[in-house]
Structure formats: C-alpha cells, structure tokens
VOLO-216461 format. One record per residue (C-alpha): x, y, z; residue number from 1; residue in three letters. Coordinates in Angstrom, 3 decimals. Each point is the difference from the previous one (the first is absolute). Example, Ala and Ser with C-alpha at 12.3 -4.5 7.8 and 13.67 -1.06 7.14 Angstrom:
# VOLO-216461
REC_c1_c2_c3_pos_code
REC_12.300_-4.500_7.800_1_ALA
REC_1.370_3.440_-0.660_2_SER
***
This chain:
# VOLO-216461
REC_c1_c2_c3_pos_code
REC_104.222_98.860_115.439_1_UNK
REC_2.072_1.953_2.481_2_UNK
REC_2.106_2.816_-1.418_3_UNK
REC_2.738_-0.582_2.557_4_UNK
REC_3.448_-0.329_-1.598_5_UNK
REC_-1.277_0.188_-3.562_6_UNK
REC_1.100_2.480_-2.667_7_UNK
REC_-2.862_2.490_-0.240_8_UNK
REC_-0.259_1.598_-3.446_9_UNK
REC_-2.136_3.147_0.027_10_UNK
REC_-1.867_0.592_-3.256_11_UNK
REC_0.190_3.463_-1.556_12_UNK
REC_-1.390_-1.191_-3.330_13_UNK
REC_2.977_-0.960_-2.154_14_UNK
REC_-0.684_-2.578_-2.708_15_UNK
REC_3.054_-1.799_1.395_16_UNK
REC_-0.977_-0.031_3.677_17_UNK
REC_-0.853_-3.688_0.223_18_UNK
REC_3.322_-0.742_-1.685_19_UNK
REC_1.669_1.211_3.169_20_UNK
REC_-1.944_-2.617_1.946_21_UNK
REC_0.959_-2.561_-2.593_22_UNK
REC_3.719_0.850_0.173_23_UNK
REC_0.005_-0.209_3.787_24_UNK
REC_-1.615_-3.438_-0.199_25_UNK
REC_2.606_-1.084_-2.533_26_UNK
REC_2.653_1.020_2.505_27_UNK
REC_-1.649_-2.371_2.479_28_UNK
REC_-2.020_2.298_2.267_29_UNK
REC_-3.702_0.504_0.596_30_UNK
REC_-1.353_3.297_-1.329_31_UNK
REC_-3.507_1.436_-0.095_32_UNK
REC_-1.481_3.018_-1.777_33_UNK
REC_-1.959_2.588_1.999_34_UNK
REC_-2.245_2.823_-1.138_35_UNK
REC_0.442_3.290_1.852_36_UNK
REC_-3.408_-0.544_1.599_37_UNK
REC_1.240_-3.249_1.537_38_UNK
REC_3.162_1.163_1.733_39_UNK
REC_-1.636_-0.733_3.359_40_UNK
REC_0.323_-3.698_-0.908_41_UNK
REC_3.792_0.254_-0.054_42_UNK
REC_1.259_-1.086_3.410_43_UNK
REC_3.695_-0.482_0.713_44_UNK
REC_1.187_-0.482_-3.603_45_UNK
REC_3.589_-0.962_-0.698_46_UNK
REC_0.458_2.627_-2.734_47_UNK
REC_-2.067_2.525_-1.961_48_UNK
REC_0.177_0.953_-3.681_49_UNK
REC_-1.854_3.032_-1.374_50_UNK
REC_-0.854_-0.625_-3.648_51_UNK
REC_0.024_2.291_-2.989_52_UNK
REC_-3.189_1.525_-1.353_53_UNK
REC_-1.553_2.085_-2.801_54_UNK
REC_-0.677_3.097_2.109_55_UNK
REC_2.198_3.039_0.517_56_UNK
REC_0.786_0.919_3.584_57_UNK
REC_-1.269_3.496_-0.857_58_UNK
REC_-3.487_-1.240_-0.954_59_UNK
REC_-2.781_1.077_2.329_60_UNK
REC_-1.024_-3.644_0.471_61_UNK
REC_3.535_-1.391_0.167_62_UNK
REC_0.067_-3.084_2.261_63_UNK
REC_1.796_0.575_3.284_64_UNK
REC_1.198_-1.967_3.014_65_UNK
REC_0.136_0.483_3.762_66_UNK
REC_3.730_0.643_0.296_67_UNK
REC_0.061_-0.240_3.796_68_UNK
REC_-1.636_-3.412_-0.211_69_UNK
REC_2.499_-1.089_-2.628_70_UNK
REC_2.965_1.064_2.128_71_UNK
REC_-1.486_-1.655_3.081_72_UNK
REC_0.192_-3.404_-1.666_73_UNK
REC_3.793_0.188_0.313_74_UNK
REC_0.572_-2.303_-2.977_75_UNK
REC_1.802_0.437_-3.343_76_UNK
REC_-1.984_2.210_-2.406_77_UNK
REC_0.535_0.312_-3.756_78_UNK
REC_-1.764_2.637_-2.094_79_UNK
REC_-0.243_-0.855_-3.710_80_UNK
REC_-0.555_2.848_-2.511_81_UNK
REC_-3.112_1.748_1.427_82_UNK
REC_0.950_-1.559_3.325_83_UNK
REC_3.390_1.743_-0.102_84_UNK
REC_-1.547_3.335_-0.880_85_UNK
REC_-2.470_-0.337_2.851_86_UNK
REC_2.785_-0.818_2.466_87_UNK
REC_1.923_3.012_-1.295_88_UNK
REC_-2.941_2.268_0.856_89_UNK
REC_-0.452_-1.619_3.399_90_UNK
REC_3.658_0.670_0.840_91_UNK
REC_-0.341_3.679_-0.901_92_UNK
REC_1.245_-0.006_-3.598_93_UNK
REC_-1.868_1.200_-3.074_94_UNK
REC_-1.136_-1.688_-3.199_95_UNK
REC_-0.379_1.740_-3.358_96_UNK
REC_-2.735_-0.951_-2.461_97_UNK
REC_0.794_-0.181_-3.688_98_UNK
REC_-1.954_-0.423_-3.203_99_UNK
REC_2.858_-2.110_-1.325_100_UNK
REC_-0.130_-3.640_1.000_101_UNK
REC_3.159_-2.058_0.388_102_UNK
REC_-0.967_-3.417_-1.267_103_UNK
REC_2.380_-2.807_-0.883_104_UNK
REC_3.557_-1.115_0.730_105_UNK
REC_2.539_2.058_1.931_106_UNK
REC_3.411_-0.602_1.544_107_UNK
REC_0.329_-0.598_3.730_108_UNK
REC_3.376_0.985_1.435_109_UNK
REC_0.271_-0.809_3.735_110_UNK
REC_1.968_2.420_2.159_111_UNK
REC_0.786_-2.812_2.447_112_UNK
REC_0.191_-3.774_-0.487_113_UNK
REC_-1.539_-0.987_3.312_114_UNK
REC_-3.426_-0.123_1.577_115_UNK
REC_-2.603_0.297_-2.747_116_UNK
REC_2.696_-0.290_-2.684_117_UNK
REC_2.123_-2.806_1.393_118_UNK
REC_1.407_-2.258_-2.772_119_UNK
REC_-1.250_2.400_-2.695_120_UNK
REC_1.734_0.883_-3.261_121_UNK
REC_1.592_3.473_-0.316_122_UNK
REC_-2.700_0.800_-2.562_123_UNK
REC_-3.266_-1.855_-0.549_124_UNK
REC_-3.157_0.509_-2.069_125_UNK
REC_-3.177_0.888_1.895_126_UNK
REC_-3.526_0.813_-1.171_127_UNK
REC_-1.521_3.440_0.540_128_UNK
REC_-3.691_0.942_-0.145_129_UNK
REC_-0.674_3.400_1.581_130_UNK
REC_-0.614_3.685_-0.616_131_UNK
REC_0.663_1.506_3.442_132_UNK
REC_3.605_0.642_1.040_133_UNK
REC_1.585_0.661_3.386_134_UNK
REC_0.810_3.712_-0.007_135_UNK
REC_1.503_0.828_3.407_136_UNK
REC_1.518_-2.797_2.041_137_UNK
REC_-1.049_-0.264_3.647_138_UNK
REC_2.514_0.616_2.739_139_UNK
REC_1.781_-3.090_1.328_140_UNK
REC_-0.534_-1.661_-3.388_141_UNK
REC_2.752_-1.850_-1.850_142_UNK
REC_0.112_-0.537_-3.738_143_UNK
REC_1.050_-3.622_-0.458_144_UNK
REC_-0.427_-0.327_-3.783_145_UNK
REC_-0.265_2.255_-3.041_146_UNK
REC_-0.747_-0.407_-3.686_147_UNK
REC_2.559_0.564_-2.770_148_UNK
REC_-0.771_3.742_0.073_149_UNK
REC_0.717_0.285_3.720_150_UNK
REC_-3.667_0.341_1.013_151_UNK
REC_-0.809_-1.668_3.365_152_UNK
REC_-2.113_-3.112_-0.508_153_UNK
REC_0.423_-1.648_3.416_154_UNK
REC_-0.126_1.550_3.458_155_UNK
REC_0.629_-1.175_3.553_156_UNK
REC_-1.354_1.661_3.141_157_UNK
REC_1.124_-2.533_2.598_158_UNK
REC_1.388_-3.504_0.190_159_UNK
REC_-3.583_-1.231_-0.449_160_UNK
REC_-1.696_2.445_-2.405_161_UNK
REC_0.805_0.206_-3.711_162_UNK
REC_-1.464_1.407_-3.186_163_UNK
REC_0.570_-0.929_-3.637_164_UNK
REC_-1.362_1.862_-3.032_165_UNK
REC_-0.048_-3.102_-2.240_166_UNK
REC_-1.894_-3.299_-0.004_167_UNK
REC_2.173_-2.910_1.220_168_UNK
REC_-2.904_-2.432_-0.357_169_UNK
REC_-0.067_-0.032_-3.824_170_UNK
REC_2.396_-2.121_-2.010_171_UNK
REC_1.199_3.099_-1.875_172_UNK
REC_1.845_0.939_3.210_173_UNK
REC_2.820_-2.467_-0.500_174_UNK
REC_1.140_-0.229_3.619_175_UNK
REC_-3.310_0.882_1.611_176_UNK
REC_-0.223_-3.342_1.750_177_UNK
REC_3.387_0.592_1.632_178_UNK
REC_-1.217_3.371_1.303_179_UNK
REC_-3.135_-1.563_1.471_180_UNK
REC_2.037_-2.833_1.515_181_UNK
REC_2.315_2.523_1.641_182_UNK
REC_-2.978_1.911_1.368_183_UNK
REC_-1.587_-3.138_1.444_184_UNK
REC_3.313_-0.918_1.616_185_UNK
REC_-0.476_3.058_2.221_186_UNK
REC_-3.115_-1.585_1.519_187_UNK
REC_-0.188_-2.553_2.791_188_UNK
REC_-2.044_-3.203_0.334_189_UNK
REC_-1.905_0.329_-3.283_190_UNK
REC_-2.501_-2.796_-0.560_191_UNK
REC_0.995_-2.453_-2.765_192_UNK
REC_-2.178_-0.657_-3.057_193_UNK
REC_-0.415_-3.263_-1.899_194_UNK
REC_-2.723_-1.166_-2.371_195_UNK
REC_-0.799_-3.126_2.023_196_UNK
REC_-1.005_2.037_3.056_197_UNK
REC_-1.858_2.395_-2.280_198_UNK
REC_-2.000_-2.895_-1.475_199_UNK
REC_-1.067_-1.216_3.441_200_UNK
REC_-1.103_3.523_0.901_201_UNK
REC_-1.961_0.269_-3.270_202_UNK
REC_-1.829_-3.279_0.596_203_UNK
REC_-0.848_0.959_3.576_204_UNK
REC_-1.218_3.414_-1.186_205_UNK
REC_-2.149_-1.565_-2.754_206_UNK
REC_-1.651_-2.372_2.460_207_UNK
REC_-0.700_2.828_2.430_208_UNK
REC_-1.526_2.265_-2.672_209_UNK
REC_-2.024_-2.630_-1.845_210_UNK
REC_-1.211_-2.318_2.731_211_UNK
REC_-2.789_-2.175_-1.426_212_UNK
REC_-1.023_2.482_-2.699_213_UNK
REC_0.104_-0.994_-3.667_214_UNK
REC_2.685_1.592_-2.160_215_UNK
REC_-0.008_0.394_-3.767_216_UNK
REC_3.482_0.160_-1.488_217_UNK
REC_0.610_1.086_-3.561_218_UNK
REC_2.857_-1.924_-1.608_219_UNK
REC_1.685_0.817_-3.291_220_UNK
REC_2.773_-2.562_-0.088_221_UNK
REC_2.577_2.688_0.713_222_UNK
REC_2.452_-0.228_2.863_223_UNK
REC_-1.907_2.276_2.391_224_UNK
REC_-3.447_-1.585_-0.156_225_UNK
REC_1.487_-3.507_-0.144_226_UNK
REC_1.991_0.559_3.186_227_UNK
REC_-3.080_1.568_1.605_228_UNK
REC_-2.205_-2.997_-0.889_229_UNK
REC_2.500_-2.482_1.443_230_UNK
REC_0.435_2.181_3.090_231_UNK
REC_-3.776_0.021_0.578_232_UNK
REC_-0.025_-3.749_-0.416_233_UNK
REC_2.730_-0.376_2.630_234_UNK
REC_-1.956_2.317_2.296_235_UNK
REC_-2.937_-2.445_-0.372_236_UNK
REC_-2.586_2.721_-0.543_237_UNK
REC_-3.268_-0.443_-1.894_238_UNK
REC_1.055_1.217_-3.446_239_UNK
REC_-1.237_-0.248_-3.563_240_UNK
REC_2.595_0.795_-2.664_241_UNK
REC_-1.447_1.539_-3.151_242_UNK
REC_1.945_0.226_-3.251_243_UNK
REC_-1.547_2.474_-2.407_244_UNK
REC_0.742_-0.259_-3.715_245_UNK
REC_-0.574_3.649_-0.799_246_UNK
REC_0.997_-0.216_-3.639_247_UNK
REC_3.149_1.988_0.785_248_UNK
REC_2.299_-2.958_0.599_249_UNK
REC_3.091_-1.078_-1.890_250_UNK
REC_0.034_-2.837_-2.513_251_UNK
REC_-1.109_-3.347_1.522_252_UNK
REC_0.143_1.537_3.478_253_UNK
REC_-3.334_-1.307_1.288_254_UNK
REC_0.944_-3.619_-0.675_255_UNK
REC_3.421_0.471_1.612_256_UNK
REC_-1.479_1.530_3.158_257_UNK
REC_-2.500_-2.819_0.510_258_UNK
REC_2.757_-2.572_-0.485_259_UNK
REC_2.338_1.674_2.513_260_UNK
REC_-2.613_0.208_2.750_261_UNK
REC_-0.977_-3.616_-0.508_262_UNK
REC_3.643_-0.955_0.485_263_UNK
REC_0.128_1.972_3.267_264_UNK
REC_-3.177_-1.604_1.311_265_UNK
REC_-1.848_3.328_0.255_266_UNK
REC_-3.577_-0.099_-1.263_267_UNK
REC_-0.992_2.909_-2.222_268_UNK
REC_-3.210_0.906_-1.795_269_UNK
REC_0.383_1.380_-3.536_270_UNK
REC_-2.426_2.689_-1.165_271_UNK
REC_-0.120_1.078_-3.642_272_UNK
REC_-0.762_3.712_0.017_273_UNK
REC_1.861_1.136_-3.123_274_UNK
REC_-3.059_1.401_-1.745_275_UNK
REC_-1.040_1.911_3.115_276_UNK
REC_3.379_1.724_0.344_277_UNK
REC_0.491_0.792_-3.682_278_UNK
REC_-3.518_1.392_-0.333_279_UNK
REC_0.579_2.328_2.947_280_UNK
REC_3.353_1.137_-1.438_281_UNK
REC_-1.317_0.624_-3.497_282_UNK
REC_0.848_3.481_-1.223_283_UNK
REC_1.875_0.997_3.177_284_UNK
REC_3.547_1.259_-0.498_285_UNK
REC_0.798_1.778_3.266_286_UNK
REC_2.450_-2.181_2.001_287_UNK
REC_-1.330_0.946_3.444_288_UNK
REC_-3.606_-0.638_-1.046_289_UNK
REC_0.985_-3.356_-1.507_290_UNK
REC_1.632_-1.034_3.274_291_UNK
REC_-3.068_0.988_2.010_292_UNK
REC_-2.350_-1.821_-2.369_293_UNK
REC_2.058_-3.169_0.278_294_UNK
REC_0.320_0.215_3.784_295_UNK
REC_-3.727_0.508_0.506_296_UNK
REC_-1.017_-2.830_-2.337_297_UNK
REC_2.402_-2.347_1.782_298_UNK
REC_-1.929_0.657_3.206_299_UNK
REC_-3.339_-0.564_-1.726_300_UNK
REC_1.212_-3.285_-1.457_301_UNK
REC_1.368_-1.217_3.338_302_UNK
REC_-3.196_0.828_1.840_303_UNK
REC_-2.194_-1.486_-2.758_304_UNK
REC_2.029_-3.207_0.208_305_UNK
REC_-0.045_-0.465_3.781_306_UNK
REC_-3.181_1.717_1.128_307_UNK
REC_0.251_1.471_3.469_308_UNK
REC_3.704_-0.339_0.748_309_UNK
REC_1.046_1.771_3.172_310_UNK
REC_3.471_1.098_-1.020_311_UNK
REC_2.147_0.667_-3.061_312_UNK
REC_3.634_-1.134_-0.022_313_UNK
REC_2.392_1.762_-2.376_314_UNK
REC_3.627_-0.605_-0.896_315_UNK
REC_0.770_3.713_0.213_316_UNK
REC_3.693_0.853_0.325_317_UNK
REC_1.441_3.195_1.366_318_UNK
REC_0.890_1.545_-3.392_319_UNK
REC_-3.757_-0.125_-0.782_320_UNK
REC_-0.760_1.858_3.218_321_UNK
REC_2.729_2.592_-0.560_322_UNK
REC_-0.810_0.824_-3.637_323_UNK
REC_-3.730_0.152_0.697_324_UNK
REC_0.597_2.124_3.142_325_UNK
REC_-3.058_-1.840_1.313_326_UNK
REC_0.786_0.103_3.706_327_UNK
REC_-2.156_2.746_1.473_328_UNK
REC_3.005_1.150_2.036_329_UNK
REC_2.386_-0.100_-2.943_330_UNK
REC_1.935_3.161_-0.882_331_UNK
REC_1.018_-1.451_-3.377_332_UNK
REC_-1.131_1.215_-3.419_333_UNK
REC_-2.178_-2.258_-2.175_334_UNK
REC_1.975_-1.542_-2.867_335_UNK
REC_-2.709_-2.331_-1.284_336_UNK
REC_-3.022_-1.745_1.458_337_UNK
REC_0.541_-3.733_0.285_338_UNK
REC_-3.002_-2.193_-0.702_339_UNK
REC_0.017_-1.262_3.592_340_UNK
REC_-0.064_3.547_1.434_341_UNK
REC_-3.179_1.311_-1.646_342_UNK
REC_-2.525_1.843_2.176_343_UNK
REC_-2.251_-3.011_0.560_344_UNK
REC_2.918_-2.031_1.331_345_UNK
REC_0.930_2.843_2.324_346_UNK
REC_-3.612_0.187_1.189_347_UNK
REC_0.035_-3.719_0.807_348_UNK
REC_3.345_0.504_1.686_349_UNK
REC_-1.487_2.710_2.219_350_UNK
REC_-2.706_-2.495_0.974_351_UNK
REC_2.606_-2.567_1.030_352_UNK
REC_-0.911_-2.307_-2.887_353_UNK
REC_3.358_-0.056_-1.798_354_UNK
REC_3.127_-1.878_1.025_355_UNK
REC_3.295_0.645_-1.750_356_UNK
REC_2.629_-2.039_1.840_357_UNK
REC_2.734_0.836_-2.528_358_UNK
REC_-0.610_3.756_-0.108_359_UNK
REC_3.286_0.894_1.694_360_UNK
REC_2.170_-2.338_-2.054_361_UNK
REC_1.849_0.385_-3.277_362_UNK
REC_0.050_-2.512_-2.838_363_UNK
REC_3.202_-1.815_0.927_364_UNK
REC_-1.100_-0.191_3.651_365_UNK
REC_-3.234_-1.627_-1.182_366_UNK
REC_2.056_-2.463_-2.039_367_UNK
REC_2.079_-0.807_3.068_368_UNK
REC_-3.208_-0.496_1.993_369_UNK
REC_-1.358_-2.310_-2.712_370_UNK
REC_3.177_-2.085_0.094_371_UNK
REC_-0.561_-0.680_3.721_372_UNK
REC_-3.375_-1.508_-0.963_373_UNK
REC_1.424_-2.272_-2.678_374_UNK
REC_-1.353_1.821_-3.055_375_UNK
REC_1.775_-1.086_-3.174_376_UNK
REC_2.950_2.186_-1.013_377_UNK
REC_-1.309_0.405_-3.567_378_UNK
REC_-3.209_1.551_1.347_379_UNK
REC_1.847_2.256_2.447_380_UNK
REC_2.350_1.295_-2.698_381_UNK
REC_-2.816_0.710_-2.424_382_UNK
REC_0.217_3.567_-1.253_383_UNK
REC_-2.493_2.406_1.598_384_UNK
REC_-3.234_0.501_-1.894_385_UNK
REC_-2.168_3.040_0.802_386_UNK
REC_-3.458_-0.488_1.480_387_UNK
REC_-1.681_1.915_-2.864_388_UNK
REC_1.771_-2.391_-2.379_389_UNK
REC_0.673_0.937_-3.589_390_UNK
REC_-2.197_3.087_0.343_391_UNK
REC_3.005_1.923_1.356_392_UNK
REC_2.135_-1.239_-2.899_393_UNK
REC_-2.540_1.306_-2.495_394_UNK
REC_0.022_3.820_0.202_395_UNK
REC_-3.293_1.448_-1.090_396_UNK
REC_-3.039_-2.099_-0.807_397_UNK
REC_0.063_-3.712_0.824_398_UNK
REC_-1.325_-2.205_-2.811_399_UNK
REC_0.114_-3.716_-0.799_400_UNK
REC_2.208_0.653_-3.037_401_UNK
REC_2.533_2.005_1.978_402_UNK
REC_0.081_-2.549_2.807_403_UNK
REC_0.650_-2.821_-2.455_404_UNK
REC_2.932_1.922_-1.473_405_UNK
REC_1.485_0.569_3.464_406_UNK
REC_-0.451_-3.659_0.983_407_UNK
REC_1.793_-1.236_-3.085_408_UNK
REC_2.850_2.511_0.246_409_UNK
REC_0.405_-0.722_3.711_410_UNK
REC_0.049_-3.782_-0.472_411_UNK
REC_2.751_0.296_-2.611_412_UNK
REC_2.080_2.375_2.131_413_UNK
REC_-0.301_-2.089_3.185_414_UNK
REC_0.697_-3.186_-1.951_415_UNK
REC_3.132_1.572_-1.469_416_UNK
REC_1.211_1.098_3.433_417_UNK
REC_-0.456_-3.546_1.318_418_UNK
REC_1.777_-1.504_-3.013_419_UNK
REC_3.016_2.262_0.499_420_UNK
REC_0.084_-0.501_3.789_421_UNK
REC_-0.897_3.605_0.791_422_UNK
REC_-3.454_-0.420_1.536_423_UNK
REC_1.292_-0.599_3.537_424_UNK
REC_2.508_2.841_-0.390_425_UNK
REC_-2.847_2.482_-0.484_426_UNK
REC_-2.268_1.134_2.824_427_UNK
REC_-2.830_0.722_-2.415_428_UNK
REC_-0.436_-0.030_-3.756_429_UNK
REC_-2.848_0.387_-2.429_430_UNK
REC_-1.174_1.261_-3.364_431_UNK
REC_-2.500_2.833_-0.211_432_UNK
REC_-1.797_1.857_-2.748_433_UNK
REC_0.977_3.461_-1.172_434_UNK
REC_-3.312_1.321_-1.368_435_UNK
REC_1.638_1.779_-2.913_436_UNK
REC_-0.119_-1.315_-3.565_437_UNK
REC_3.073_0.330_-2.172_438_UNK
REC_0.773_-0.698_-3.635_439_UNK
REC_1.950_-3.142_-0.814_440_UNK
REC_0.569_-2.545_-2.730_441_UNK
REC_-1.217_-3.593_0.152_442_UNK
REC_0.242_-2.330_-2.971_443_UNK
REC_0.946_2.848_-2.341_444_UNK
REC_-3.162_1.803_1.013_445_UNK
REC_-0.642_3.050_2.107_446_UNK
REC_-1.187_-0.718_3.530_447_UNK
REC_-1.509_2.396_2.490_448_UNK
REC_0.017_-1.750_3.353_449_UNK
REC_0.670_0.350_3.733_450_UNK
REC_3.307_0.062_1.842_451_UNK
REC_0.842_-2.139_3.023_452_UNK
REC_2.363_0.773_2.839_453_UNK
REC_2.080_-2.654_1.746_454_UNK
REC_0.902_0.706_3.628_455_UNK
REC_2.353_-1.891_2.295_456_UNK
REC_1.067_1.414_3.342_457_UNK
REC_1.904_-0.945_3.123_458_UNK
REC_-1.264_1.173_3.370_459_UNK
REC_-0.037_-0.979_3.642_460_UNK
REC_-3.304_1.453_1.014_461_UNK
REC_-1.824_1.636_-2.960_462_UNK
REC_0.674_3.426_1.501_463_UNK
REC_3.046_0.490_-2.227_464_UNK
REC_1.016_-1.904_-3.122_465_UNK
REC_2.755_-0.176_-2.608_466_UNK
REC_-0.438_-1.257_-3.555_467_UNK
REC_1.813_-3.196_-0.908_468_UNK
REC_2.769_0.095_-2.602_469_UNK
REC_-1.193_-3.043_-1.922_470_UNK
REC_2.266_-1.491_-2.692_471_UNK
REC_-0.590_1.505_-3.433_472_UNK
REC_-0.404_-3.469_-1.513_473_UNK
REC_-2.772_-0.816_2.482_474_UNK
REC_-1.817_3.222_-0.847_475_UNK
REC_0.518_-0.635_-3.703_476_UNK
REC_-1.534_-3.469_0.261_477_UNK
REC_-2.992_1.246_2.008_478_UNK
REC_-0.525_2.907_-2.398_479_UNK
REC_0.212_-2.173_-3.127_480_UNK
REC_-2.474_-2.510_1.373_481_UNK
REC_-2.469_2.681_1.066_482_UNK
REC_0.179_1.770_-3.369_483_UNK
REC_-0.448_-3.269_-1.875_484_UNK
REC_-2.556_-1.717_2.214_485_UNK
REC_-2.205_2.689_1.576_486_UNK
REC_-2.588_1.521_-2.284_487_UNK
REC_-0.448_3.727_0.601_488_UNK
REC_3.586_0.836_1.049_489_UNK
REC_2.630_1.473_-2.304_490_UNK
REC_2.348_1.649_2.496_491_UNK
REC_1.731_-1.265_3.180_492_UNK
REC_1.568_2.374_2.543_493_UNK
REC_2.007_-0.783_3.148_494_UNK
REC_-0.744_2.130_3.064_495_UNK
REC_3.143_1.363_1.717_496_UNK
REC_-1.763_2.152_2.600_497_UNK
REC_0.854_-0.210_3.691_498_UNK
REC_-2.432_0.332_2.890_499_UNK
REC_-0.065_2.799_0.940_500_UNK
REC_-0.859_1.960_-2.056_501_UNK
REC_-1.951_-2.630_-1.967_502_UNK
REC_-2.218_-2.578_1.663_503_UNK
REC_0.466_-3.710_-0.647_504_UNK
REC_-3.343_-0.435_-1.747_505_UNK
REC_-1.238_2.352_-2.721_506_UNK
REC_-3.083_1.016_1.986_507_UNK
***
C-alpha cells in the first residue's frame, strides 16, 4: 500500500500507540503505524504523528528521528508525550528527567480556542503518562495550553507542528477526539478509511500470501477467530479449521461453538485435548509460564491434527501484539505474553508460515468487519474470551476442581447479566477464582472455602477499561445464587479496578 496521503504514525513504544491509528480511522482517514526502522517506506504522507513511549529522552538508547527529513515532508506534525519532548529537543529546548511519574488525569486549559483547540471547552480532562518534563522552551515556541497549575502541556512551533504532553487517543482524555480531528483538519487530501475497502484489501492480501498452500486455522468460537475463519472462507483458500477443547472452556462452550459454526456453514474439526493441557499445567502457578505452556500445546495439537500444514492462521488482534511487545522492531514494554505470541509462533512467523489478517485491528473493528460478512449479531457481540481460557481466571495452579468452580460461578453471573438486560451493556464480564480461603458460615456450620471475583468492564479496545456500575440488586442476586449453588465458594467480591493500572483478566 502506498503511503501517499495517509496519516503516518511513528511508533516510539507507547502501549497506546495503535490507539492513535484507531482514532484516526474512526475519524474517517487511513492511518498506518511505522517502526523507526521503516521510515524510508513513508512517501508523501498527509500528516505525521509521533507517538508516546516508555523511554526518557535522556536515555543513552532513546529513540530519535531525522528532524531534517521530518521538516522536509512539509505536512502537519503532532508530537504526543515522548513525541513532544523529542520535538522540544529538536527545536533547541531542553527536557528534564524526573524520578516522579505523572500518571492519571489532569486539567487541560487551552490558551487559545482555535487551531488544535477549536471548539474545545475552557477546561477539559486529559490523561498523562510521563516522567520527563519540558524544562526550557525553545525559541519561536508558543505555549497553547497549560494544566491547572500553569505548567505548559501543549506547544506550537509553526502552523503545522504541534506537541502535546498528554494522550488524546485514550478515552480518559475527554475531548481527545476533538483535538485529533482539529489536527487532521490541518492536512490536505487525506485518504479515507472504511471497513468495506479494508475487507477487500485483506482478502487480496490473504490470497497473495497463501496461494495454493494449506492453512490451519485455530477457532475458539470467539469473535476474532470466528471472523478470521469466515474471512478465510471468503478468500477461498485451502483451510482446515480446528477447534480445540483444551479443558479450559466455559460451561457448555464446546457444544455452543460447534452449533454456531454449523449455522454459518463453516466446517470445523473438534479435537478433545483437555487431558493434554491440564497434565502440562499441573503444578504450575507462574502466569507467564502457564501462557507459554498453553500456546505451545495449541501448536502441537494443530499440527498433530492436520499433519504437514503449510501455514498457521491466527485471529491475533493488535492489543495482543502491543502487550506482548512481540514485534521485533517494537519499542514497547512487555505487559504479558499472549498465547498466540509465544516463541514458536514467532519462529514460524519469521519463516513466513503465519498469517494474522486482523493483527492491526481492534475488537470493535473486527465486529464491524464480521457484520459485512453476515455473521450473526449475537456471535459478534459475544464477550471476549482469552485464548488461554479459564487458566488466566484461575491465579496459581490450574486444577479440575478450581475450573469447575469458575465455570459454575461464571455461568450464574453471565446468566444474571442477561436476565437483567446488562450483558450487551458490558464489553466483557466474567467470574474468576481468588485462590484464598476464608472462613464463613453455611447451614449453621463453619466453612473454609474460596472467594470468587465478579468483573464487568466497558472498553473500546481492551487497552483501557472502566468497571461497570451494575445495579446492587443484580449483584445481590448473582451473589446469592453463587453462594447457594456453587460448592467451594463462601465469599463473592466485585472488582472495581480500572485498566490501567489493573489488567482486564487476572493473569
């Protein structure tokens, strides 16, 4: 794809970088993410955004940019967080490092209500995540916004080059979309983005990469792998879809998955590998090791089922890539290793044997893509379920007894949400096990049993999340049923943690 007239987002390693791409797409324009090593691929872009990142500009290995090249593009440039600090240095200013990190909400108070801050409120919440601070402003630099303490948080060097200390791409920045829209309005002839064109490009790309080779596609019944399987079918490639019952599924999930694929006319092969997975996980409590065990066994099971398949297709989404920091060029920090980013997958990827058509999409974009292919709305709106299954909802050792407790608690909680009409209002919800026993009373007798946590969140992309303020009566009903019906539980807690700092899943 030509980079002409697109919004080029340069990756400095922020966990939110792909969100910038996502927001630009939502505003109707084509955006692509570029590693610093790939800047030579950017030819005549319509605008450039420098992302945030985990490094300090004072670090010896701090990522840089060819400033003369950037200026020569003669297009609007926006530096976000690290990007602003880097632009400050390039213009002759200085940046001060600090051991104190500013993380969380702050007030944005624009100095002017035009340009970047056209149609903005006099004061608006933005989201900070940085430790470095601009110390000495460059010459010919204008402060165009401050925080409530009068500290500059937005700079302008020309009518086409801006810097902002905060992250407009996250939902915690309440008018971040307006800021990005105003920035894009400075550009000319940006290419439009729509999911229909994107689908045609995906199908053409799949055909070109696969040719007549055989592909094995792991399906779980979740939105991502379901959309991938239907997409491969539309691309008319030689594919075998394998559904692995790994013993880590929710209650009655295997039967539901088989039924859904039959209804869509997609042939799948079911493999029962529960004993194999649980045996390998026995006694292991480290979350990263559990993820790697599961990811590697998935590959073994796929290859055992199909023999000499030429390629592996995965429904990897961009949050998986970001949190795993699995791109060799990535500047991001590892948050957790996703099961589809284990070393063996990356080795196959290096050999050109892995295709991940959805790897630059977010969940709701995948749902929109699925809708264009006629996938049933109930399937598309199904809550996300992690690839490692209930293993990441069972901190510590994974056992049959613990899994059964989680399944029963989860089924009651999800059933209660559906009954009260709250399931579709939540982006994701589940019950997990807290591996701590507490004293309780059941039937006038002392009990010493586990606790369960109920979690319900709203999110747009899994990169950030807010907990849902469920009605007390709903929580009371779910809690009462769990305490009365699930053996082994005598305490129910509701998780009110946001992401960040918590993750959505427990592990």
